C-alpha positions in Angstrom: 0.2 -0.5 -1.1 2.8 -2.5 0.8 2.8 -1.7 4.5 -0.4 0.4 4.3 -3.6 -1.5 3.7 -6.2 0.5 5.5 -9.2 1.7 3.7 -10.7 5.2 3.7 -13.6 3.8 5.8 -11.4 2.8 8.7 -8.4 5.3 8.6 -8.1 9.0 9.0 -6.7 11.9 11.0 -7.9 14.2 13.7 -8.3 18.0 13.2 -8.0 19.7 16.5 -9.3 23.3 16.5 -11.2 25.8 18.6 -14.4 24.2 17.1 -13.5 20.9 18.7 -12.1 17.6 17.4 -13.1 16.5 14.0 -12.3 13.1 12.4 -11.4 13.3 8.7 -11.4 10.1 6.8 -8.5 9.4 4.4 -6.6 6.6 2.8 -3.8 8.9 1.8 -0.2 8.5 3.1 3.2 9.9 2.3 3.2 13.2 0.4 -0.5 13.0 -0.4 -1.2 13.0 3.3 1.2 15.9 3.9 -0.8 17.9 1.2 -4.1 17.0 2.9 -2.7 18.1 6.3 -1.6 21.5 4.7 -5.0 21.9 3.2 -6.8 21.3 6.5 -4.4 23.7 8.3 -4.8 26.3 5.6 -1.1 26.9 5.2 1.8 25.7 3.1 4.0 26.4 6.1 3.5 23.3 8.3 5.7 21.5 10.9 5.4 18.1 12.3 6.4 16.7 15.8 6.7 13.0 16.5 4.8 12.1 19.6 6.3 8.8 20.5 6.4 6.0 17.9 2.7 6.0 17.0 1.6 9.6 16.6 2.6 12.7 14.6 1.3 16.2 15.5 1.1 18.8 12.6 0.5 22.5 12.9 0.9 25.6 10.8 3.5 28.3 11.2 3.4 32.0 10.1 6.4 31.4 7.9 9.2 28.9 7.6 10.6 28.4 11.1 8.3 31.2 12.5 5.9 30.0 15.2 2.3 31.1 14.7 1.2 33.9 17.1 -1.8 33.7 19.3 -3.1 31.6 22.2 -2.2 27.9 22.5 -4.5 25.2 21.3 -5.5 23.6 24.7 -6.2 20.0 23.5 -3.3 19.8 21.0 -0.9 21.4 23.5 -2.0 18.9 26.2 -1.3 16.0 23.9 2.1 17.6 23.0 3.0 18.1 26.6 2.2 14.4 27.4 5.1 13.6 25.0 7.4 16.4 26.2 6.8 18.7 23.1 6.2 22.4 23.1 2.7 24.0 23.1 0.9 24.4 19.8 -0.9 27.5 18.6 -3.8 27.4 16.2 -5.4 24.3 14.7 -3.5 21.1 14.6 -3.8 17.7 12.9 -2.9 14.3 14.5 -1.8 11.5 12.2 -0.3 8.1 12.7 3.4 7.3 12.7 6.2 8.3 10.4 7.4 5.1 8.8 10.5 5.1 6.6 10.1 8.9 6.4 6.5 8.8 5.2 3.5 9.9 7.4 0.5 7.5 7.7 -3.0 8.1 8.9 -4.5 6.8 12.1 -6.3 3.4 12.2 -9.9 3.3 13.6 -8.7 2.1 17.1 -6.1 4.8 17.3 -8.7 7.4 16.3 -10.9 6.3 19.2 -7.9 6.3 21.7 -6.5 9.7 20.7 -10.0 11.3 20.6 -10.5 10.2 24.1 -7.2 11.6 25.2 -7.9 14.9 23.5 -11.3 15.3 25.1 -9.4 14.8 28.4 
């Protein structure tokens, strides 16, 4: 596994929706993680935004390059704004960094830190 040696028990991602913030455990990375994010967001049209060097925010679009309509996701939009990114509409997923072009999940410590920031 090279750079990525986290187990499913200690790594995951955060699903941020109108139902709250949910931790989803995963050991996937790269394209497997992208597919898992698309499944959680319920769309094949997803976009990612790097939030600094350590986080990536994923959200669905209505179509390729077409922002989703509706009200902003308050928690995800607040996190995006902290990093100078645009507001997010609908559910969002927070993962770890993009390393060498591949997305990685969050570690246990990162999950705790990001959850705290999202609960604001």
